[in-house]
Backbone of each chain as ProteinMPNN parsed JSONL, in Angstrom:
{"seq_chain_A": "MVGDVGDLYQALADHTRRLILDELTERDGQTLFEICGRLATKHRVGSSRQAISQHLDVLEAAGLVVTRRQGRYKFHHLDTRPLRAVTERWLRSAAPTQENP", "coords_chain_A": {"N_chain_A": [[121.066, 78.94, 120.744], [122.038, 78.078, 118.289], [121.92, 75.345, 118.496], [119.241, 74.911, 118.165], [118.551, 75.537, 115.581], [118.883, 73.547, 113.697], [116.553, 71.975, 113.876], [114.878, 73.925, 112.962], [115.6, 74.243, 110.234], [114.988, 71.709, 109.292], [112.262, 71.742, 109.763], [111.467, 73.662, 107.931], [112.073, 72.431, 105.597], [110.12, 70.925, 104.461], [107.506, 70.801, 102.095], [104.714, 70.869, 102.623], [104.711, 71.836, 105.217], [105.725, 74.357, 104.8], [103.608, 75.448, 103.372], [101.682, 75.472, 105.371], [102.761, 77.451, 107.025], [102.536, 79.574, 105.229], [99.741, 79.862, 105.1], [99.157, 80.498, 107.732], [100.402, 82.903, 107.8], [98.744, 84.348, 106.153], [96.394, 84.379, 107.66], [96.519, 84.621, 111.054], [96.263, 82.361, 113.824], [94.623, 79.742, 113.796], [92.382, 76.94, 113.806], [93.026, 73.37, 113.897], [91.244, 72.193, 112.107], [90.646, 74.297, 110.315], [93.148, 74.741, 109.148], [93.6, 72.266, 107.88], [91.462, 72.328, 106.076], [92.117, 74.538, 104.464], [94.537, 73.646, 103.328], [93.663, 71.439, 101.886], [91.679, 72.436, 100.099], [92.722, 74.756, 98.912], [95.31, 74.112, 98.225], [95.397, 71.537, 97.39], [96.381, 69.529, 99.029], [96.429, 66.339, 100.106], [96.745, 65.156, 102.575], [96.187, 63.34, 105.636], [94.235, 64.328, 108.517], [95.601, 63.642, 110.797], [98.215, 63.504, 109.859], [98.666, 66.185, 109.194], [98.48, 67.251, 111.712], [100.77, 66.165, 112.839], [102.702, 67.464, 111.302], [102.291, 70.026, 112.305], [103.178, 69.64, 114.884], [105.914, 69.356, 114.446], [106.533, 71.901, 113.482], [105.915, 73.331, 115.74], [107.809, 72.355, 117.527], [110.045, 73.447, 116.408], [109.673, 76.014, 117.045], [108.262, 77.664, 115.393], [105.552, 77.646, 115.305], [103.057, 78.393, 117.61], [100.871, 77.161, 120.028], [97.64, 77.928, 121.297], [95.351, 77.691, 123.832], [91.969, 78.368, 123.912], [89.331, 78.503, 125.799], [87.435, 75.777, 124.886], [88.778, 75.357, 122.633], [91.568, 75.008, 120.365], [94.057, 76.999, 119.092], [96.335, 77.801, 116.447], [99.268, 79.604, 116.129], [101.467, 81.736, 114.282], [104.953, 82.09, 114.727], [107.541, 84.005, 114.005], [109.995, 84.492, 115.03], [112.159, 82.577, 115.332], [113.187, 82.601, 112.738], [114.816, 84.746, 112.589], [117.285, 83.916, 113.422], [118.323, 82.812, 111.134], [118.566, 85.011, 109.398], [120.247, 86.623, 110.871], [122.508, 85.152, 110.87], [123.566, 85.045, 108.258], [122.96, 87.394, 106.93], [124.3, 89.797, 107.658], [125.59, 91.91, 106.575], [125.199, 94.604, 106.751], [126.196, 95.293, 109.15], [129.109, 94.588, 109.572], [131.07, 94.387, 111.51], [129.968, 93.438, 113.744], [129.809, 91.106, 116.419], [129.178, 87.59, 116.325], [126.386, 86.526, 118.089]], "CA_chain_A": [[120.234, 79.136, 119.539], [122.571, 77.265, 117.183], [121.421, 73.993, 118.67], [117.84, 74.821, 117.77], [118.26, 75.859, 114.185], [118.759, 72.316, 112.914], [115.123, 71.717, 113.829], [114.265, 74.974, 112.139], [115.792, 73.943, 108.811], [114.189, 70.522, 108.987], [110.853, 72.141, 109.721], [111.228, 74.426, 106.702], [112.427, 71.625, 104.415], [108.958, 70.211, 103.949], [106.608, 71.65, 101.31], [103.431, 71.048, 103.322], [104.92, 72.7, 106.383], [105.849, 75.747, 104.311], [102.252, 75.901, 103.042], [101.011, 75.791, 106.644], [103.25, 78.774, 107.438], [101.918, 80.547, 104.316], [98.345, 80.083, 105.478], [99.136, 81.219, 109.024], [100.781, 84.281, 107.487], [97.543, 84.998, 105.618], [95.61, 84.703, 108.851], [97.103, 83.995, 112.235], [95.306, 81.851, 114.794], [93.684, 78.846, 113.131], [92.203, 75.589, 114.349], [93.495, 72.283, 113.016], [90.243, 72.024, 111.053], [90.806, 75.335, 109.291], [94.407, 74.492, 108.43], [93.364, 71.125, 106.987], [90.574, 72.773, 105.002], [92.876, 75.406, 103.554], [95.514, 72.848, 102.585], [92.958, 70.546, 100.959], [90.937, 73.105, 99.038], [93.52, 75.771, 98.22], [96.611, 73.603, 97.78], [95.256, 70.131, 96.964], [97.153, 68.646, 99.898], [95.49, 65.29, 100.493], [97.206, 64.481, 103.789], [95.179, 63.126, 106.669], [94.262, 65.273, 109.635], [96.676, 63.215, 111.709], [99.495, 63.899, 109.254], [98.793, 67.64, 109.352], [98.738, 67.47, 113.138], [102.189, 65.858, 113.072], [103.454, 68.59, 110.732], [102.183, 71.145, 113.254], [104.057, 69.316, 116.011], [107.292, 69.663, 114.027], [106.645, 73.367, 113.442], [105.889, 73.813, 117.121], [109.1, 72.005, 118.121], [111.028, 74.396, 115.866], [109.348, 77.345, 117.55], [107.617, 78.477, 114.359], [104.116, 77.661, 115.596], [102.72, 78.373, 119.028], [99.449, 76.861, 120.183], [96.972, 78.668, 122.364], [94.033, 77.159, 124.183], [90.973, 79.376, 124.269], [88.154, 77.713, 126.127], [87.503, 74.383, 124.44], [89.384, 75.329, 121.303], [93.019, 75.174, 120.281], [94.421, 77.786, 117.914], [97.751, 77.767, 116.077], [99.775, 80.933, 115.772], [102.788, 81.813, 113.676], [105.99, 82.838, 115.445], [108.644, 84.092, 113.046], [111.251, 84.866, 115.688], [113.297, 81.703, 115.027], [113.761, 82.9, 111.427], [115.856, 85.774, 112.753], [118.577, 83.233, 113.523], [118.806, 82.634, 109.762], [118.995, 86.289, 108.826], [121.382, 87.153, 111.628], [123.698, 84.342, 110.604], [124.169, 85.299, 106.951], [122.601, 88.686, 106.351], [124.784, 90.807, 108.589], [126.512, 92.767, 105.839], [125.009, 95.992, 107.165], [126.988, 95.531, 110.361], [130.116, 93.533, 109.454], [131.971, 94.278, 112.66], [129.235, 92.893, 114.897], [130.154, 89.729, 116.789], [128.082, 86.616, 116.314], [125.984, 86.313, 119.484]], "C_chain_A": [[120.722, 78.243, 118.404], [122.062, 75.834, 117.274], [119.996, 73.82, 118.18], [117.622, 74.918, 116.274], [118.247, 74.637, 113.286], [117.308, 71.927, 112.766], [114.418, 72.698, 112.909], [114.392, 74.628, 110.656], [115.013, 72.694, 108.407], [112.713, 70.878, 108.872], [110.54, 72.838, 108.397], [111.457, 73.598, 105.441], [111.219, 70.992, 103.755], [107.964, 71.172, 103.293], [105.291, 71.922, 102.056], [103.594, 71.976, 104.517], [105.107, 74.158, 105.958], [104.475, 76.306, 103.947], [101.48, 76.267, 104.311], [101.448, 77.175, 107.122], [102.669, 79.869, 106.547], [100.504, 80.888, 104.778], [98.236, 80.806, 106.816], [99.598, 82.667, 108.838], [99.57, 85.043, 106.972], [96.574, 85.339, 106.742], [96.126, 83.904, 110.036], [95.998, 83.492, 113.16], [94.258, 80.971, 114.152], [93.571, 77.535, 113.896], [92.818, 74.58, 113.383], [92.538, 72.102, 111.845], [90.426, 73.045, 109.941], [92.077, 75.097, 108.474], [94.224, 73.349, 107.437], [92.497, 71.54, 105.792], [91.289, 73.623, 103.974], [93.846, 74.591, 102.696], [94.811, 72.001, 101.52], [92.354, 71.314, 99.793], [91.789, 74.097, 98.253], [94.792, 75.194, 97.614], [96.589, 72.137, 97.376], [96.174, 69.202, 97.762], [96.193, 67.602, 100.461], [95.873, 64.567, 101.777], [96.064, 64.354, 104.794], [95.301, 64.204, 107.738], [95.395, 64.933, 110.596], [98.04, 63.635, 111.163], [99.725, 65.407, 109.407], [99.117, 67.98, 110.814], [100.211, 67.202, 113.461], [103.085, 66.949, 112.464], [103.446, 69.785, 111.7], [103.069, 70.902, 114.472], [105.511, 69.662, 115.678], [107.509, 71.176, 114.02], [106.673, 73.956, 114.854], [107.23, 73.532, 117.8], [110.191, 72.959, 117.648], [110.748, 75.825, 116.316], [108.629, 78.232, 116.555], [106.109, 78.589, 114.569], [103.944, 77.561, 117.105], [101.232, 78.075, 119.134], [98.905, 77.574, 121.406], [95.611, 78.035, 122.583], [93.127, 78.313, 124.542], [89.673, 78.641, 124.529], [88.355, 76.278, 125.688], [88.293, 74.247, 123.148], [90.882, 75.566, 121.365], [93.35, 75.886, 118.971], [95.932, 77.752, 117.706], [98.168, 79.143, 115.57], [101.182, 80.829, 115.195], [103.733, 82.597, 114.584], [107.234, 82.847, 114.567], [109.992, 84.372, 113.708], [112.41, 83.911, 115.396], [113.951, 81.994, 113.678], [114.84, 83.973, 111.519], [117.237, 85.144, 112.871], [119.19, 83.052, 112.138], [119.343, 83.955, 109.225], [120.207, 86.835, 109.561], [122.668, 86.386, 111.307], [124.384, 84.747, 109.307], [123.924, 86.699, 106.39], [123.023, 89.818, 107.277], [125.667, 91.837, 107.91], [126.381, 94.233, 106.242], [125.857, 96.332, 108.392], [128.11, 94.498, 110.445], [130.993, 93.362, 110.69], [131.298, 93.621, 113.868], [129.627, 91.445, 115.143], [128.925, 88.838, 116.697], [127.666, 86.325, 117.759], [126.086, 84.826, 119.895]], "O_chain_A": [[119.916, 77.71, 117.642], [121.805, 75.19, 116.256], [119.585, 72.716, 117.821], [116.617, 74.431, 115.757], [117.654, 74.68, 112.208], [116.862, 71.586, 111.671], [113.49, 72.346, 112.181], [113.416, 74.709, 109.909], [114.45, 72.629, 107.314], [112.007, 70.379, 107.996], [109.476, 72.63, 107.815], [111.08, 74.014, 104.345], [111.294, 70.567, 102.602], [107.624, 72.213, 103.855], [104.821, 73.059, 102.111], [102.724, 72.8, 104.797], [104.698, 75.077, 106.668], [104.197, 77.483, 104.177], [100.725, 77.238, 104.333], [100.624, 77.976, 107.566], [102.345, 80.957, 107.024], [100.122, 82.056, 104.838], [97.339, 81.625, 107.017], [99.234, 83.547, 109.618], [99.374, 86.215, 107.293], [96.007, 86.431, 106.783], [96.16, 82.674, 110.014], [94.937, 84.106, 113.27], [93.117, 81.398, 113.977], [94.518, 77.08, 114.539], [93.093, 74.887, 112.223], [92.973, 71.881, 110.715], [90.369, 72.7, 108.76], [92.071, 75.237, 107.251], [94.645, 73.45, 106.284], [92.763, 71.156, 104.653], [91.098, 73.458, 102.769], [93.962, 74.817, 101.491], [95.3, 71.865, 100.399], [92.489, 70.908, 98.639], [91.592, 74.26, 97.049], [95.3, 75.708, 96.618], [97.627, 71.558, 97.057], [96.68, 68.212, 97.233], [95.263, 67.932, 101.196], [95.373, 63.473, 102.04], [95.117, 65.141, 104.8], [96.316, 64.89, 107.85], [96.058, 65.818, 111.137], [98.912, 64.067, 111.917], [100.834, 65.849, 109.71], [99.917, 68.87, 111.103], [100.821, 67.918, 114.255], [104.105, 67.313, 113.048], [104.459, 70.459, 111.885], [103.643, 71.839, 115.027], [106.243, 70.19, 116.515], [108.534, 71.669, 114.49], [107.361, 74.941, 115.122], [107.731, 74.362, 118.558], [111.139, 73.247, 118.379], [111.509, 76.739, 115.999], [108.403, 79.412, 116.822], [105.471, 79.516, 114.069], [104.593, 76.76, 117.777], [100.423, 78.664, 118.417], [99.602, 77.792, 122.398], [94.826, 77.865, 121.651], [93.473, 79.144, 125.381], [88.994, 78.21, 123.597], [89.332, 75.635, 126.071], [88.458, 73.142, 122.63], [91.397, 76.22, 122.272], [92.973, 75.436, 117.889], [96.704, 77.683, 118.662], [97.521, 79.746, 114.715], [101.97, 79.959, 115.567], [103.364, 83.632, 115.139], [107.898, 81.823, 114.405], [111.012, 84.476, 113.027], [113.541, 84.367, 115.227], [115.124, 81.68, 113.478], [115.681, 84.092, 110.628], [118.237, 85.743, 112.477], [120.407, 83.125, 111.973], [120.439, 84.011, 108.668], [121.091, 87.439, 108.952], [123.771, 86.912, 111.456], [125.612, 84.796, 109.234], [124.62, 87.13, 105.471], [122.221, 90.681, 107.636], [126.41, 92.558, 108.575], [127.323, 95.012, 106.097], [126.19, 97.491, 108.637], [128.068, 93.618, 111.305], [131.591, 92.305, 110.888], [131.943, 93.295, 114.864], [129.76, 90.656, 114.207], [127.799, 89.264, 116.951], [128.5, 85.92, 118.57], [125.784, 84.478, 121.036]]}, "seq_chain_B": "MRINLTSVYVDDQDKALRFYTEVLGFVPKTDVPTGEYRWLTVVSPDAPDGVELLLEPDAHPAAKAFKEALAADGIPLTQFAVDDVAAEHDRLRSLGVLFTQEPVDMGPVTTAVFDDTCGNLIQIAQYR", "coords_chain_B": {"N_chain_B": [[64.292, 56.398, 99.525], [64.945, 59.065, 101.738], [66.516, 61.916, 103.233], [65.237, 63.037, 106.181], [65.673, 64.028, 108.647], [68.101, 65.331, 110.849], [70.655, 65.509, 113.416], [71.726, 67.535, 116.177], [73.791, 67.36, 119.024], [72.9, 68.525, 122.018], [73.576, 70.412, 125.036], [71.578, 71.411, 126.584], [68.21, 71.553, 126.186], [66.326, 73.678, 126.255], [67.926, 75.97, 126.148], [69.149, 75.469, 123.73], [66.979, 75.561, 121.956], [66.333, 78.252, 122.127], [68.71, 79.429, 121.083], [68.862, 78.308, 118.502], [66.526, 79.235, 117.332], [66.098, 82.039, 118.022], [68.592, 83.237, 117.559], [69.864, 81.928, 115.318], [67.673, 81.742, 113.621], [65.971, 79.686, 112.841], [62.816, 77.854, 112.809], [60.476, 76.542, 115.218], [59.407, 73.13, 114.94], [58.549, 70.501, 115.791], [57.588, 69.603, 119.044], [57.557, 67.547, 121.445], [56.855, 65.935, 124.483], [58.993, 63.431, 125.763], [59.324, 61.656, 128.051], [62.099, 62.13, 130.044], [63.226, 64.013, 128.36], [62.609, 66.031, 125.382], [61.105, 65.526, 122.185], [62.381, 67.448, 119.994], [62.328, 69.573, 117.421], [63.606, 71.733, 114.835], [63.124, 73.761, 111.891], [64.166, 75.15, 108.737], [63.013, 78.431, 107.985], [62.717, 78.869, 105.296], [62.191, 76.411, 104.287], [59.895, 74.828, 105.392], [58.841, 72.288, 105.251], [61.025, 70.81, 104.891], [64.201, 69.223, 105.657], [64.373, 68.265, 109.036], [65.831, 69.505, 112.018], [66.985, 67.903, 114.746], [67.112, 68.653, 118.107], [68.967, 67.162, 120.044], [69.438, 65.667, 123.205], [72.633, 65.572, 124.824], [73.102, 63.491, 126.583], [74.244, 60.953, 126.765], [77.269, 59.513, 127.887], [79.363, 59.193, 126.044], [78.79, 61.037, 124.111], [79.5, 63.557, 125.07], [82.278, 63.369, 125.311], [82.936, 62.974, 122.641], [82.054, 65.422, 121.529], [83.776, 67.21, 122.818], [86.26, 66.431, 121.839], [86.009, 66.976, 119.105], [85.595, 69.748, 119.2], [88.022, 70.688, 120.252], [89.77, 70.403, 118.122], [88.593, 72.069, 116.373], [86.565, 71.207, 114.718], [83.613, 71.22, 112.87], [80.303, 70.05, 113.698], [78.179, 69.897, 111.952], [76.766, 71.319, 108.93], [75.35, 74.341, 107.698], [73.618, 75.908, 105.023], [74.089, 79.121, 103.622], [73.229, 82.243, 101.978], [75.078, 84.255, 101.91], [77.996, 84.253, 103.319], [79.693, 86.135, 104.531], [77.97, 88.237, 105.25], [76.247, 86.887, 106.977], [78.044, 86.107, 108.925], [78.743, 88.628, 109.965], [76.254, 89.416, 110.958], [75.702, 87.422, 112.905], [77.889, 87.711, 114.593], [77.443, 90.211, 115.604], [75.445, 89.597, 117.302], [76.743, 88.391, 119.292], [77.83, 85.899, 118.837], [80.384, 83.45, 118.881], [83.069, 82.966, 116.731], [85.107, 80.367, 115.534], [86.361, 80.084, 113.2], [86.905, 82.518, 110.93], [85.267, 83.878, 107.988], [86.39, 82.078, 105.174], [87.647, 81.848, 101.927], [87.416, 79.067, 100.052], [88.033, 77.926, 97.351], [85.44, 76.554, 95.556], [83.69, 77.203, 97.538], [82.73, 79.254, 100.284], [83.428, 79.372, 103.68], [82.609, 79.463, 107.204], [83.036, 79.081, 110.756], [81.217, 78.565, 113.698], [80.437, 78.763, 117.252], [77.848, 77.024, 118.76], [76.894, 77.438, 121.275], [75.92, 75.316, 122.655], [77.67, 73.351, 122.87], [78.658, 72.596, 120.432], [80.417, 73.013, 117.304], [79.496, 74.763, 114.401], [79.329, 74.809, 110.911], [78.964, 77.326, 108.468], [78.105, 77.671, 105.068], [78.682, 78.897, 101.805], [77.932, 78.29, 98.608], [79.206, 78.53, 95.298]], "CA_chain_B": [[64.783, 56.849, 100.82], [65.38, 60.46, 101.709], [66.922, 62.418, 104.546], [64.189, 63.908, 106.715], [66.034, 64.488, 109.988], [69.486, 65.186, 111.294], [70.696, 65.855, 114.832], [72.864, 68.093, 116.902], [73.738, 66.931, 120.421], [72.94, 69.776, 122.789], [73.694, 70.19, 126.478], [70.379, 71.907, 127.253], [67.26, 71.731, 125.084], [65.727, 75.013, 126.286], [68.934, 76.909, 125.65], [69.349, 75.174, 122.307], [65.833, 76.073, 121.195], [66.492, 79.709, 122.038], [69.798, 79.796, 120.165], [68.586, 77.911, 117.114], [65.432, 80.04, 116.779], [66.258, 83.49, 118.171], [69.864, 83.703, 116.988], [70.082, 81.415, 113.964], [66.518, 82.073, 112.801], [65.128, 78.55, 112.495], [61.498, 77.907, 113.458], [60.124, 75.269, 115.846], [58.56, 72.264, 114.116], [57.92, 69.511, 116.657], [58.0, 69.703, 120.442], [56.753, 66.52, 122.09], [57.535, 65.359, 125.646], [59.323, 61.994, 125.653], [59.953, 61.314, 129.319], [63.008, 63.117, 130.613], [63.55, 65.03, 127.364], [61.557, 66.32, 124.399], [61.415, 65.381, 120.751], [62.373, 68.884, 119.73], [62.966, 69.823, 116.127], [63.42, 73.022, 114.168], [63.321, 73.721, 110.438], [64.454, 76.442, 108.121], [61.787, 79.119, 107.548], [62.646, 78.764, 103.838], [61.806, 75.049, 103.902], [59.201, 74.299, 106.57], [58.614, 70.847, 105.094], [62.304, 70.2, 104.546], [64.897, 68.435, 106.673], [64.241, 68.758, 110.41], [67.018, 69.406, 112.868], [66.61, 67.428, 116.075], [67.968, 69.148, 119.194], [69.05, 65.9, 120.785], [70.271, 65.797, 124.411], [73.935, 64.877, 124.76], [73.189, 62.837, 127.891], [75.122, 59.78, 126.724], [78.633, 59.961, 128.226], [80.231, 59.228, 124.857], [78.484, 62.222, 123.308], [80.268, 64.704, 125.564], [83.68, 63.157, 124.928], [82.963, 63.192, 121.185], [81.94, 66.852, 121.271], [84.989, 67.896, 123.278], [87.372, 66.116, 120.932], [85.791, 67.735, 117.868], [85.765, 71.177, 119.453], [89.443, 71.001, 120.452], [90.409, 70.522, 116.811], [87.873, 73.06, 115.567], [85.808, 70.496, 113.68], [82.171, 71.414, 113.021], [79.463, 68.857, 113.71], [77.35, 69.875, 110.753], [76.892, 72.504, 108.087], [74.133, 74.96, 107.186], [73.866, 76.73, 103.847], [73.626, 80.51, 103.647], [73.451, 82.92, 100.699], [76.201, 85.191, 102.008], [78.693, 83.913, 104.57], [80.23, 87.343, 105.161], [76.855, 88.958, 105.866], [75.762, 86.091, 108.11], [79.084, 86.222, 109.942], [78.596, 89.932, 110.613], [74.989, 89.42, 111.711], [75.816, 86.561, 114.09], [78.879, 88.272, 115.511], [76.809, 91.343, 116.298], [74.593, 89.003, 118.334], [77.606, 87.82, 120.319], [78.241, 84.529, 118.515], [81.84, 83.283, 118.783], [83.54, 82.225, 115.558], [86.45, 79.783, 115.603], [86.95, 80.315, 111.872], [86.32, 83.631, 110.19], [85.0, 83.435, 106.614], [87.542, 81.759, 104.327], [87.339, 81.446, 100.565], [88.103, 77.808, 99.766], [87.657, 77.458, 96.027], [84.018, 76.699, 95.189], [82.855, 77.427, 98.719], [83.218, 80.093, 101.379], [82.905, 78.798, 104.921], [82.992, 80.0, 108.504], [82.656, 78.112, 111.794], [80.879, 79.254, 114.955], [80.063, 77.992, 118.437], [76.381, 77.101, 118.912], [76.692, 77.638, 122.726], [75.387, 74.08, 123.223], [78.755, 72.386, 122.859], [79.023, 72.206, 119.064], [80.792, 73.97, 116.273], [78.645, 74.663, 113.216], [79.896, 75.482, 109.738], [78.058, 77.875, 107.463], [78.755, 77.559, 103.764], [78.085, 79.585, 100.655], [78.46, 77.645, 97.401], [79.061, 79.333, 94.08]], "C_chain_B": [[65.248, 58.299, 100.721], [65.753, 60.896, 103.12], [65.834, 63.366, 105.044], [64.593, 64.556, 108.038], [67.53, 64.346, 110.186], [69.566, 65.797, 112.695], [71.909, 66.691, 115.192], [72.692, 67.693, 118.365], [73.947, 68.149, 121.312], [72.957, 69.493, 124.283], [72.432, 70.607, 127.231], [69.352, 72.238, 126.167], [66.613, 73.115, 125.068], [66.674, 76.056, 125.696], [69.137, 76.719, 124.145], [68.209, 75.741, 121.468], [65.937, 77.589, 121.037], [67.551, 80.081, 121.01], [69.417, 79.495, 118.713], [67.428, 78.701, 116.497], [65.766, 81.535, 116.83], [67.529, 84.015, 117.519], [70.015, 83.232, 115.542], [68.885, 81.672, 113.051], [65.706, 80.884, 112.308], [63.781, 78.679, 113.214], [61.177, 76.544, 114.07], [59.21, 74.455, 114.931], [57.799, 71.272, 115.001], [58.463, 69.676, 118.07], [57.086, 68.776, 121.243], [57.506, 65.976, 123.293], [57.79, 63.866, 125.435], [60.055, 61.588, 126.932], [60.82, 62.439, 129.81], [63.272, 64.287, 129.66], [62.383, 65.239, 126.406], [62.053, 65.93, 123.009], [61.243, 66.771, 120.171], [63.087, 69.143, 118.412], [62.68, 71.24, 115.645], [63.638, 72.817, 112.671], [63.695, 75.115, 109.957], [63.136, 77.123, 107.751], [61.625, 79.064, 106.032], [62.134, 77.398, 103.385], [61.114, 74.368, 105.086], [58.905, 72.809, 106.465], [59.903, 70.107, 104.736], [62.894, 69.426, 105.712], [64.718, 69.086, 108.047], [65.564, 68.563, 111.15], [66.555, 69.056, 114.279], [67.614, 67.958, 117.101], [68.02, 68.041, 120.249], [69.915, 66.078, 122.034], [71.569, 64.987, 124.302], [74.183, 64.076, 126.042], [74.097, 61.609, 127.892], [76.565, 60.206, 126.982], [79.56, 60.042, 127.017], [80.005, 60.5, 124.052], [79.326, 63.411, 123.763], [81.742, 64.579, 125.185], [83.875, 63.443, 123.445], [82.953, 64.691, 120.879], [83.211, 67.595, 121.673], [86.163, 67.672, 122.33], [87.227, 66.886, 119.621], [86.092, 69.214, 118.09], [87.24, 71.542, 119.575], [90.157, 71.208, 119.123], [89.661, 71.465, 115.875], [86.966, 72.462, 114.512], [84.309, 70.695, 113.886], [81.413, 70.098, 112.943], [78.642, 68.762, 112.443], [77.465, 71.213, 110.039], [75.508, 73.013, 107.683], [74.512, 75.858, 106.013], [73.328, 78.132, 104.062], [73.93, 81.148, 102.291], [74.732, 83.746, 100.725], [76.899, 84.969, 103.356], [79.169, 85.174, 105.289], [79.126, 88.103, 105.899], [76.354, 88.213, 107.098], [76.758, 86.128, 109.261], [78.943, 87.543, 110.705], [77.342, 89.964, 111.49], [75.135, 88.623, 113.007], [76.803, 87.155, 115.094], [78.297, 89.453, 116.281], [75.866, 90.854, 117.394], [75.421, 88.272, 119.392], [78.062, 86.398, 120.046], [79.755, 84.488, 118.308], [82.197, 82.444, 117.556], [84.927, 81.648, 115.819], [87.127, 79.848, 114.244], [86.196, 81.447, 111.202], [86.074, 83.158, 108.759], [86.286, 83.231, 105.81], [87.038, 81.293, 102.966], [88.129, 80.19, 100.247], [87.621, 77.261, 98.427], [86.17, 77.647, 95.77], [83.118, 77.065, 96.356], [83.539, 78.421, 99.661], [82.591, 79.57, 102.657], [83.346, 79.637, 106.118], [82.47, 79.02, 109.542], [82.379, 78.868, 113.089], [80.473, 78.256, 116.025], [78.561, 78.139, 118.668], [75.955, 77.26, 120.381], [76.148, 76.389, 123.417], [76.419, 72.971, 123.16], [79.249, 71.997, 121.483], [79.61, 73.37, 118.285], [79.937, 73.691, 115.041], [79.314, 75.429, 112.087], [78.766, 76.093, 108.91], [78.822, 77.94, 106.149], [77.937, 78.268, 102.7], [78.728, 78.99, 99.403], [78.234, 78.545, 96.2], [78.703, 78.441, 92.903]], "O_chain_B": [[65.869, 58.699, 99.736], [65.324, 60.277, 104.094], [65.543, 64.376, 104.404], [63.954, 65.502, 108.5], [68.145, 63.373, 109.75], [68.66, 66.517, 113.114], [72.975, 66.566, 114.589], [71.575, 67.687, 118.883], [75.033, 68.726, 121.353], [72.43, 68.481, 124.745], [72.232, 70.208, 128.379], [69.595, 73.102, 125.325], [66.375, 73.673, 123.997], [66.292, 76.892, 124.877], [69.276, 77.685, 123.394], [68.434, 76.325, 120.408], [65.668, 78.138, 119.969], [67.324, 80.945, 120.163], [69.621, 80.316, 117.818], [67.35, 78.826, 115.275], [65.722, 82.219, 115.807], [67.538, 85.123, 116.982], [70.264, 84.039, 114.646], [69.052, 81.805, 111.839], [64.84, 81.046, 111.448], [63.625, 79.505, 114.113], [61.554, 75.51, 113.519], [58.355, 75.005, 114.238], [56.57, 71.208, 114.966], [59.664, 69.867, 118.261], [55.995, 69.162, 121.661], [58.669, 65.592, 123.165], [56.91, 63.134, 124.984], [61.232, 61.227, 126.908], [60.357, 63.567, 129.977], [63.513, 65.411, 130.099], [61.301, 64.685, 126.601], [63.244, 65.994, 122.707], [60.13, 67.218, 119.893], [64.299, 68.955, 118.301], [61.669, 71.852, 115.991], [64.25, 71.838, 112.242], [63.558, 76.108, 110.673], [62.228, 76.46, 107.251], [60.509, 79.2, 105.529], [61.698, 77.238, 102.245], [61.666, 73.456, 105.701], [58.734, 72.138, 107.483], [59.881, 68.943, 104.335], [62.183, 69.024, 106.634], [64.888, 70.295, 108.201], [66.295, 67.598, 110.931], [65.828, 69.818, 114.917], [68.818, 67.735, 116.974], [67.232, 68.003, 121.194], [71.027, 66.594, 121.931], [71.591, 63.879, 123.767], [75.311, 63.989, 126.527], [74.661, 61.266, 128.931], [77.042, 61.159, 126.367], [80.456, 60.885, 126.984], [80.918, 60.988, 123.386], [79.81, 64.184, 122.936], [82.375, 65.557, 124.789], [84.854, 64.074, 123.045], [83.746, 65.17, 120.069], [83.668, 68.493, 120.965], [86.948, 68.579, 122.055], [88.214, 67.393, 119.087], [86.758, 69.852, 117.275], [87.669, 72.578, 119.067], [91.03, 72.066, 119.0], [90.05, 71.64, 114.72], [86.63, 73.119, 113.526], [83.784, 70.376, 114.953], [81.806, 69.167, 112.239], [78.43, 67.67, 111.915], [78.17, 72.117, 110.488], [74.613, 72.229, 107.368], [75.573, 76.482, 106.004], [72.244, 78.313, 104.615], [74.78, 80.661, 101.546], [75.391, 83.919, 99.7], [76.439, 85.445, 104.394], [79.063, 85.272, 106.511], [79.32, 88.556, 107.028], [76.071, 88.82, 108.131], [76.37, 86.175, 110.428], [79.015, 87.571, 111.934], [77.366, 90.469, 112.613], [74.742, 89.088, 114.077], [76.574, 87.104, 116.302], [78.615, 89.669, 117.451], [75.528, 91.606, 118.308], [74.872, 87.617, 120.278], [78.624, 85.752, 120.929], [80.334, 85.358, 117.658], [81.681, 81.341, 117.377], [85.822, 82.361, 116.274], [88.344, 79.684, 114.151], [84.998, 81.343, 110.939], [86.622, 82.133, 108.354], [87.155, 84.103, 105.773], [86.133, 80.465, 102.865], [89.357, 80.223, 100.176], [86.896, 76.267, 98.372], [85.684, 78.778, 95.765], [81.909, 77.221, 96.182], [84.761, 78.422, 99.809], [81.382, 79.348, 102.723], [84.308, 80.402, 106.054], [81.574, 78.224, 109.258], [83.18, 79.693, 113.527], [80.205, 77.085, 115.754], [78.056, 79.258, 118.762], [74.762, 77.217, 120.681], [75.937, 76.396, 124.63], [76.101, 71.8, 123.368], [80.15, 71.168, 121.357], [79.34, 74.539, 118.564], [79.687, 72.539, 114.686], [79.8, 76.544, 112.273], [77.739, 75.454, 108.679], [80.019, 78.225, 106.119], [76.706, 78.244, 102.691], [79.924, 79.165, 99.169], [77.215, 79.228, 96.094], [78.539, 78.931, 91.785]]}, "name": "protein", "num_of_chains": 2, "seq": "MVGDVGDLYQALADHTRRLILDELTERDGQTLFEICGRLATKHRVGSSRQAISQHLDVLEAAGLVVTRRQGRYKFHHLDTRPLRAVTERWLRSAAPTQENPMRINLTSVYVDDQDKALRFYTEVLGFVPKTDVPTGEYRWLTVVSPDAPDGVELLLEPDAHPAAKAFKEALAADGIPLTQFAVDDVAAEHDRLRSLGVLFTQEPVDMGPVTTAVFDDTCGNLIQIAQYR"}
């Protein structure tokens, strides 16, 4: 898991990628078109569709976004499980004797 | 110059006519045999002399590739205006229409995107 979290922090370091996660939190399961529309109209993100697609690739590589094919369509889903690595690393005060896995 | 016609590329004209009239509520305007296919248009009942929508066969091989690429990314081919996206979404969904985007408030416009069963995604929009 430690080897993966570098990607996680890089994925979270970018403002646009955090906005994508915000929008997927608001509603999970979106097409690329919907994500682009939300970023453009709600957040004034002027990036190209290709740029947004590359951001999604980074989020997917970090395990934060999972894609699902349904028929002819591709939907993007939020997966917050990798964020547990962050909380388990520093927010363990409730269980101080627990060993780091 | 004015826009009098626009097209959607459909996989089957009979099926398209049914969907665009019985489900969406457009009305037939022109239906003329043109060899293998028909010159088949529908219009909005609110604007019978307005822009016609041509239900154009997607027989050209490039058309199918184009449609598949758009659909994969959830991109609608065209947009229709409605007074109330939420109400129209509920009405269409009750008729079994599949939405790839539920109604979303995007500033001056609320939009939703559905599958026209003929290979296209269509956006409905409500402007304020």
